[in-house]
C-alpha positions in Angstrom: -22.2 -1.8 -6.8 -18.9 -0.6 -8.0 -17.3 -2.1 -10.9 -13.6 -3.4 -10.2 -11.7 -4.3 -13.5 -10.0 -7.2 -13.3 -6.4 -7.6 -14.7 -5.5 -8.5 -18.0 -4.5 -12.2 -18.9 -2.2 -12.4 -22.0 -3.3 -14.9 -24.2 0.1 -14.8 -26.3 3.5 -15.5 -25.3 6.9 -15.9 -27.2 10.3 -16.1 -26.0 13.8 -16.7 -27.4 15.0 -18.7 -24.3 15.9 -21.9 -26.1 14.6 -25.1 -26.2 16.1 -26.5 -22.7 16.8 -24.1 -19.3 20.6 -23.3 -19.2 22.6 -20.5 -18.0 22.9 -19.0 -21.4 19.4 -18.8 -22.0 18.3 -16.1 -24.7 20.6 -14.8 -27.6 24.1 -13.6 -28.1 24.6 -10.0 -29.3 28.1 -8.5 -30.2 29.0 -4.9 -29.7 30.7 -3.0 -32.5 34.3 -4.1 -33.6 35.8 -0.7 -32.1 34.9 1.0 -28.8 31.8 2.9 -28.6 30.3 1.8 -31.8 27.1 -0.2 -32.4 26.6 -3.7 -33.4 27.3 -4.3 -37.0 24.8 -7.4 -36.9 22.0 -6.8 -34.7 20.5 -9.9 -32.8 16.9 -11.1 -34.1 14.7 -11.4 -30.9 11.8 -12.3 -32.8 10.8 -13.0 -36.7 7.4 -11.5 -38.0 6.5 -15.4 -38.3 7.1 -15.4 -34.3 4.8 -12.6 -33.6 1.6 -13.8 -34.9 -0.3 -11.2 -32.6 0.0 -7.8 -31.8 2.4 -7.3 -28.9 1.4 -5.1 -25.8 4.4 -5.7 -23.8 8.4 -6.6 -24.3 10.4 -7.9 -21.2 14.3 -8.1 -21.2 16.8 -10.1 -19.2 20.3 -8.5 -20.3 23.1 -10.7 -19.0 26.3 -12.4 -18.9 28.8 -9.6 -20.5 32.1 -10.9 -21.8 35.5 -9.8 -21.0 37.3 -8.1 -17.9 37.6 -4.6 -16.7 35.1 -1.8 -17.5 32.6 -2.9 -19.9 30.2 0.2 -19.8 27.4 -0.8 -22.1 24.2 0.2 -23.8 21.5 -1.5 -26.0 18.7 -0.3 -28.2 15.7 -2.0 -29.5 14.6 -2.0 -33.0 11.5 -3.1 -34.8 10.5 -3.2 -38.6 6.9 -3.9 -39.3 7.4 -5.3 -42.2 9.3 -8.3 -41.0 12.7 -7.3 -42.3 15.7 -5.8 -41.2 14.9 -2.2 -41.7 14.9 -1.4 -38.1 13.3 2.2 -36.5 15.0 1.8 -32.7 11.9 2.6 -30.6 13.6 2.0 -27.0 17.5 3.1 -27.1 20.4 4.1 -25.1 19.4 1.5 -22.4 22.8 1.6 -19.7 23.5 -2.0 -18.7 27.2 -2.5 -18.5 29.4 -5.1 -16.5 26.4 -7.6 -15.6 27.0 -10.9 -14.4 26.0 -14.0 -15.7 23.0 -16.5 -14.2 25.4 -18.2 -11.7 26.5 -15.0 -10.2 25.0 -12.8 -7.6 25.1 -10.0 -9.9 22.8 -11.9 -12.5 22.0 -9.2 -15.0 19.4 -6.4 -15.5 15.9 -6.6 -16.1 13.3 -4.3 -18.2 9.5 -4.4 -18.7 8.7 -2.0 -21.8 4.7 -1.7 -22.2 5.0 -0.7 -25.8 2.6 -1.8 -28.6 4.5 -3.5 -31.4 2.5 -4.8 -34.4 1.9 -8.5 -35.3 4.6 -9.7 -38.1 7.1 -7.2 -37.2 10.7 -8.3 -36.6 12.3 -7.3 -33.5 16.2 -7.0 -32.7 19.0 -5.8 -30.0 22.2 -4.0 -30.8 24.8 -2.9 -28.3 27.9 -0.7 -27.7 30.5 -1.2 -25.5 33.5 0.8 -24.1 35.7 -2.2 -25.4 35.6 -3.6 -28.9 33.4 -6.8 -29.8 32.3 -7.6 -26.2 29.2 -9.9 -26.1 26.2 -10.5 -23.8 23.3 -12.2 -23.8 19.5 -11.0 -24.1 16.6 -13.3 -22.9 13.4 -11.6 -24.3 9.3 -12.3 -23.8 6.6 -10.8 -25.8 3.1 -10.6 -24.7 0.1 -10.2 -26.8 -3.6 -10.8 -27.1 -4.8 -9.4 -23.5 -7.8 -10.5 -22.4 -9.1 -7.2 -21.3 -6.9 -4.6 -23.4 -9.4 -1.8 -22.2 -7.8 -2.2 -18.6 -4.3 -2.4 -20.0 -2.2 0.8 -20.5 -0.2 0.5 -23.7 2.7 3.0 -24.8 3.5 4.0 -28.6 7.0 5.8 -28.0 9.7 6.0 -25.6 12.4 8.8 -24.2 15.6 8.2 -22.9 16.4 10.9 -20.3 20.3 11.3 -19.7 23.2 12.0 -21.7 25.4 9.6 -23.5 29.1 9.8 -23.5 31.3 6.6 -24.7 28.6 4.2 -23.4 28.0 5.7 -20.1 24.9 7.6 -18.9 24.6 10.6 -16.2 27.0 10.0 -13.6 25.9 10.6 -10.0 27.6 9.9 -6.9 25.8 7.7 -3.8 26.2 8.7 -0.3 28.1 6.4 2.0 25.3 4.9 4.1 23.6 7.9 3.7 21.5 9.3 0.6 23.7 11.2 -1.9 22.8 14.7 -3.5 19.9 14.3 -6.2 21.5 14.5 -9.8 19.2 15.6 -12.8 19.4 13.4 -15.5 17.5 16.0 -17.8 13.8 16.7 -18.7 11.2 15.2 -20.3 9.9 16.3 -23.9 6.5 14.5 -23.6 4.3 13.1 -20.7 5.1 9.9 -19.6 3.6 7.3 -17.6 5.8 4.3 -17.4 9.6 4.2 -16.1 12.4 2.0 -16.3 16.2 2.6 -14.7 19.2 1.6 -16.6 22.3 1.8 -14.5 25.9 0.7 -14.3 29.2 1.2 -12.5 32.0 2.1 -14.9 34.9 1.0 -13.1 37.6 -1.6 -13.8 37.4 -2.5 -10.0 34.0 -3.2 -8.7 33.7 -3.9 -5.0 31.3 -6.0 -3.3 28.5 -3.3 -2.2 25.2 -2.8 -2.2 23.2 0.5 -3.6 19.7 1.8 -3.2 19.2 3.9 -6.5 16.1 5.9 -6.4 14.6 7.9 -9.3 12.4 10.6 -9.0 10.7 14.0 -10.9 10.3 17.4 -9.4 12.3 20.4 -9.2 15.3 22.1 -7.0 12.9 22.0 -3.9 10.5 19.2 -4.1 11.0 15.5 -5.4 8.4 12.7 -6.0 10.0 9.1 -5.9 9.1 7.1 -9.0 10.9 3.9 -8.0 13.7 2.7 -6.2 16.1 -0.6 -7.0 18.8 -2.3 -5.1 22.1 -2.8 -7.0 24.4 -5.3 -6.4 28.1 -5.4 -6.9 31.0 -8.3 -6.5 34.6 -8.4 -6.7 34.7 -10.1 -10.0 33.8 -6.7 -11.5 30.2 -7.4 -12.0 27.0 -5.9 -11.4 23.0 -6.6 -11.3 19.9 -5.5 -10.2 19.2 -7.7 -6.7 15.5 -6.1 -6.3 14.5 -4.8 -9.9 11.6 -2.6 -9.4 10.8 -3.1 -13.6 7.2 -4.6 -13.2 6.1 -3.1 -9.8 3.5 -0.6 -9.5 5.9 2.1 -8.9 7.0 2.1 -12.5 3.3 3.5 -13.2 3.8 7.1 -12.6 2.5 9.9 -14.8 5.3 12.7 -15.2 4.0 15.8 -17.3 6.4 16.9 -20.3 9.0 19.5 -19.1 9.6 18.0 -16.0 12.9 17.3 -14.6 14.1 13.5 -13.5 16.6 13.2 -10.7 18.4 10.2 -9.4 20.4 9.9 -6.5 21.8 6.6 -4.4 22.7 5.3 -0.8 25.7 2.7 -0.3 26.4 0.5 2.4 29.8 1.7 2.7 32.1 4.3 0.6 30.9 3.7 -2.9 32.9 2.6 -6.2 33.4 5.7 -8.5 31.6 5.5 -11.9 28.2 5.1 -11.0 25.9 6.3 -14.0 22.4 6.0 -15.2 19.5 7.0 -17.5 15.8 7.0 -17.3 13.7 5.3 -19.9 9.9 6.7 -20.0 7.4 5.3 -22.0 4.1 7.2 -23.4 1.0 7.2 -25.6 
């Protein structure tokens, strides 16, 4: 009889959602006082006292960016194992701008990072934006005490693939009712096995459009799809991942060191200008 390992159940959960449900759930983080500079004061997502167990995964919902016009944005996740404010930023340059609130169709970006965080650590988020002092909300869940840790892949480091320029990732152009050309985001340094997509539309005028965004690895002739997400834009200059692949089986995709990561898109009409993205890989 073959052994069929069961999924792991998490016996420990902590979130920063607040006491009662609201469209403002999570905490408020403010970008730097100058454009394209990082937060002077990161938002604490969990204190050392909150995280009484080792953490095996972190889930993020980033939403409700303030202001108007183009608000290209990035975030970093910092960890201090000693429970203080001397952070090492273990996940960095996650593209996430122009996102809407929970009451809109474009109601944010979601991310799932299976990365180890030691019990007693303090965890924070900082942002930077193409405009000064723009705020956003971040809701987080921390998962620990897995029932079957031997069946649960867990990472120890991340790589963000893509060049950052003024709070934007690598530019790419979706096709009009057709797949656009593949665009290289860059090359992996180490072997990675879990993937997340960070994207935004950096434009002061965003139309109501829908776009498939596809992440792949390979070479000039052959591409292997990692995941596909569906973007939704609104005429209120807002973006959101309508069908996020952040926890789907597709996110588990072993990619060797030295592989090139590619992106392309397919829009339902003539796409807005300003699409840009990065890929975040987890390894170890």
